[in-house]
C-alpha positions in Angstrom: 137.8 64.2 91.9 135.3 66.6 90.0 133.0 64.4 88.7 132.5 64.0 85.0 130.8 60.9 83.4 132.0 61.1 80.3 135.5 61.8 80.9 136.7 58.9 83.8 140.3 58.0 84.9 141.0 56.1 81.9 140.7 52.0 82.4 142.5 50.3 79.6 144.1 47.2 80.6 141.7 46.2 83.9 139.2 43.9 84.1 135.8 44.5 86.5 133.3 41.8 87.2 130.0 43.3 87.8 127.2 40.7 88.8 123.3 41.6 87.2 124.9 43.1 84.6 121.8 42.4 82.3 120.1 45.3 83.1 119.3 48.4 85.2 122.0 49.7 87.8 124.5 47.0 86.8 124.1 47.2 83.0 125.0 51.2 83.1 127.7 50.2 85.5 129.6 48.1 82.6 128.8 50.4 80.1 130.6 53.4 82.1 133.5 51.2 82.4 133.6 49.9 79.3 133.1 53.3 77.7 136.7 54.3 80.2 138.3 51.4 77.8 138.1 48.6 80.8 137.2 45.1 79.6 134.2 44.2 81.7 132.5 40.7 82.7 128.8 40.1 82.7 127.9 37.9 85.8 124.1 37.1 84.9 122.0 34.1 85.9 120.1 34.6 82.1 122.7 34.0 79.4 119.9 35.0 76.7 119.9 38.6 79.0 123.6 38.7 79.7 124.3 38.4 75.6 122.0 41.0 74.8 123.7 43.5 77.4 127.0 42.6 76.0 125.5 43.4 72.7 124.2 46.7 73.5 127.4 48.0 75.0 129.4 46.7 71.7 126.9 48.8 70.0 126.8 51.7 72.4 130.7 51.9 73.0 133.2 51.4 69.7 135.7 48.8 70.9 134.0 47.8 74.1 135.5 44.5 75.7 132.7 42.4 77.1 132.6 38.9 78.3 130.0 37.4 80.0 129.9 34.4 82.8 126.9 32.8 84.1 125.8 33.3 87.7 122.6 32.4 89.8 123.5 34.2 93.0 120.7 32.3 94.9 122.7 28.9 93.9 125.5 28.4 95.6 126.8 25.5 93.3 126.4 28.0 90.5 128.4 30.7 92.9 131.1 28.0 93.0 131.1 27.5 89.0 131.1 31.1 88.3 134.2 31.4 90.6 136.2 28.9 89.6 135.6 30.5 85.7 136.7 34.0 87.1 139.9 32.5 88.7 140.8 31.7 85.5 140.7 35.1 84.8 144.9 36.8 84.7 143.5 39.7 87.3 140.3 41.1 88.9 140.9 44.7 89.3 137.3 45.2 90.5 134.6 43.2 91.5 131.3 44.7 91.7 128.5 42.9 94.1 125.7 44.3 92.3 123.2 41.8 91.7 119.9 41.7 93.2 116.1 41.5 93.9 114.3 44.9 94.0 110.9 43.9 94.3 110.6 41.0 97.1 108.2 38.1 96.8 104.9 38.9 99.0 105.4 35.7 100.8 108.8 34.3 102.1 110.9 32.1 99.3 113.9 29.9 99.6 116.4 29.2 97.4 117.4 25.5 96.4 119.9 25.4 99.3 117.1 26.5 102.0 118.2 30.1 102.4 115.3 33.1 102.0 115.2 33.8 99.0 115.9 37.8 98.8 118.9 37.5 101.6 120.5 34.2 99.3 120.5 36.6 95.9 121.1 39.6 97.3 123.7 39.3 100.4 124.9 35.5 100.6 125.6 34.5 97.3 127.6 37.9 97.1 129.2 36.5 99.8 130.3 33.5 98.6 131.6 35.0 95.4 133.8 37.1 97.2 135.3 34.7 99.0 135.6 32.3 96.6 137.7 35.2 93.9 139.7 36.2 96.7 142.6 34.9 94.8 142.4 36.6 91.6 141.7 40.1 93.9 144.9 39.1 96.0 147.1 38.9 92.8 145.9 42.0 91.4 147.8 45.5 92.5 145.4 48.3 93.8 141.9 45.8 93.2 138.4 46.5 94.8 135.2 45.1 95.7 132.3 47.4 95.6 128.9 46.6 97.6 126.3 48.0 97.0 123.7 49.2 99.4 120.8 51.3 99.8 119.4 54.3 101.2 116.6 52.1 102.5 119.2 51.5 105.3 118.3 55.1 106.7 114.5 53.8 106.8 114.8 50.3 108.1 117.4 49.1 110.7 117.7 45.9 111.2 120.2 43.9 114.1 120.0 41.2 111.4 119.3 38.5 114.4 116.9 36.6 112.4 118.2 36.7 109.0 115.9 34.0 107.3 113.1 35.7 108.5 112.2 32.5 110.4 109.8 34.3 112.9 108.1 36.8 110.4 108.6 37.6 106.8 107.5 41.0 105.2 108.9 41.5 101.9 110.6 45.3 102.3 112.1 43.9 105.8 113.4 41.2 103.9 114.9 43.7 100.8 116.4 45.8 103.9 117.9 43.0 105.9 119.5 41.9 102.5 120.8 45.4 102.0 121.8 46.3 105.2 124.1 42.6 105.5 125.9 43.7 102.3 126.8 46.9 103.8 127.7 45.8 106.8 129.9 43.1 105.2 131.6 45.6 102.8 132.9 47.6 105.6 133.7 44.5 107.7 135.5 43.2 104.5 137.9 46.3 104.4 138.8 45.8 108.5 139.7 42.1 107.7 141.5 42.9 104.4 143.3 45.7 106.6 144.3 43.4 109.7 145.4 41.0 107.1 147.8 43.8 105.3 146.1 42.9 102.2 144.5 46.8 102.1 146.8 50.0 101.3 147.7 51.4 97.8 149.0 47.9 96.3 146.3 45.6 98.4 142.5 44.9 98.2 140.1 47.7 98.8 136.2 47.2 100.1 134.1 49.8 99.6 130.6 50.5 99.8 128.3 52.4 97.2 124.5 52.9 97.2 122.4 54.2 94.2 119.9 56.7 95.6 116.4 56.9 94.6 116.9 55.6 90.9 113.9 54.1 88.8 113.1 53.0 85.5 110.7 55.6 83.7 114.0 58.3 84.1 116.6 55.8 82.5 117.5 55.6 79.1 115.5 53.2 76.7 117.7 50.4 75.0 116.8 47.4 73.3 117.0 44.6 75.1 118.1 46.0 78.6 116.1 49.1 79.5 112.8 49.4 78.1 110.4 51.1 80.3 106.4 51.4 79.4 105.2 54.6 78.3 102.9 54.0 81.9 106.4 53.8 83.8 107.3 56.6 82.2 104.6 58.8 83.0 104.2 58.1 86.6 108.0 58.1 87.3 108.6 61.7 85.7 106.0 62.8 88.3 109.1 62.0 90.7 112.1 63.8 88.6 112.5 66.0 91.4 113.5 63.7 93.6 114.8 60.7 91.8 116.8 59.8 88.9 117.7 57.3 86.0 119.9 54.0 86.9 122.4 55.8 84.1 123.1 58.2 87.0 122.5 55.6 89.7 125.4 54.0 88.8 127.4 56.9 89.5 128.4 56.4 92.9 129.5 52.5 92.1 131.9 53.7 89.3 133.5 56.6 91.0 134.4 53.9 94.3 135.3 51.8 91.6 137.9 54.3 89.6 138.8 57.2 91.6 142.3 56.9 92.0 141.9 59.0 95.5 139.5 56.6 96.9 140.4 54.4 100.0 139.1 51.0 101.4 136.4 51.9 103.9 134.5 54.8 102.1 131.1 55.2 101.3 130.0 56.5 98.2 126.5 58.2 96.8 124.3 61.2 95.4 124.7 64.3 96.6 121.2 64.6 97.6 120.7 61.6 98.9 118.1 60.0 96.2 120.0 61.9 93.0 122.6 63.7 91.9 126.5 63.7 91.5 128.2 61.3 93.7 129.9 62.1 96.4 131.6 60.4 100.0 129.5 60.0 102.9 128.8 58.9 106.0 127.0 54.9 106.3 124.4 54.2 108.8 125.8 53.7 112.6 124.8 49.9 112.1 126.4 49.8 108.8 129.6 50.2 110.9 128.9 48.1 114.0 131.7 45.9 114.2 130.1 43.2 117.0 127.1 43.0 114.6 129.6 43.0 111.8 131.5 40.1 113.7 128.0 37.9 114.1 126.9 38.3 110.7 130.5 37.3 109.1 130.6 34.0 110.8 127.0 33.2 110.3 127.5 33.5 106.8 130.3 31.1 107.2 128.0 28.2 108.6 125.0 29.1 106.4 126.9 29.2 102.8 129.8 26.4 104.6 132.4 28.9 102.9 135.1 29.9 104.9 136.2 33.1 104.3 140.1 33.2 104.2 140.6 36.0 106.5 140.5 36.8 110.3 140.6 39.8 112.6 143.9 39.0 114.1 146.3 41.7 114.2 143.9 44.0 114.7 142.8 47.1 112.4 139.8 49.2 112.2 139.4 50.4 108.9 138.1 53.6 107.4 134.8 55.2 108.8 133.4 55.9 105.2 133.8 59.6 105.8 
C-alpha cells in the first residue's frame, strides 16, 4: 500500500494495547491509531504520565477513545495483574510490544525478580505479557502482535548465550541483546502460531518492526509527553539528514499493525534504514535463527516461570520477513 499517515485504513471498532505509550514512539503509535478510529489502551508504568498521554491524545484527536492500564514490565507480578485486566477486554486486535529502556544503566542492575534490568524490561516482560493475553488475541479474528526491534541488531550481534550478562556487563550490549531477543521472539512466535494453526487470515499474526534512528530533538513537542529542550533540539537537528522524529519512527509499527496486506513473519522499517516511509525489509540472519529461537523460548519460560501455550508441533516454517 502507498503510505499516507493521515489516511490509514479505518480502525473503528478495533482495540490496540500499546506498552510504554506515555511517551516517545509508543505515544505516537497510540495517537496515530486513535486518529484512525481505534480504541487504544496505554499500558504504562507511571499512572500520572499515562494519564497525561491519554489527555494529550484526546486533545489532539477529536473523539479519541483511550484508556490506561498499569504495567511495569520489569515486575512479573505487575505483568500478571495487567494481563488479567486486559483479558477482560472483549477483543484485542493488536498487542504492540513497544516499551523499553532506551538508555541502559552504566552498571548492571536487576529487576525485582532478579533478572538483568534491561532484559527484564525490554524482553522478558513482553514475553510474559504476550503469553498471558494470548487467549484474548486468539478469540479476536485477524489479531496481531507487533514486536518493536531495533536497527542496532545490524550493528551489534549476539548469540544470546549470556542473557543475564553475568559474565560481563556493557550497557549497549545489554540494549542490543534485549532488542535482538525481542526480534527473535517475534519471528518465532509467528512460526509457532502457524504450527498451531492459529495463523492465516483469521488467526493471530506476529510481525516485527523497527523505528530507524528516531530521536527526541526532531519530534513534535507535546506538553506533558514530548518536551525536548532547546539544547537537545539544536544537537539533534544536526542529524536531520540521517534521523527522524519519533512521530515518524512510529510509522513502521503502525503499518505493521494496520496494513490489510500484512502477513505474519514480516519485518517493517524505514525505507532508508534510519529514516523514511515504512517498508517491508529483510531481518538479520540472527533474528531468523530457529535453533537460537528455540533456546531463547525455553530459557524465557524458565526465567519467567510462565509457560507459553504454543509449541513447534505440526511443523510450520513461518514467514521470512522479506
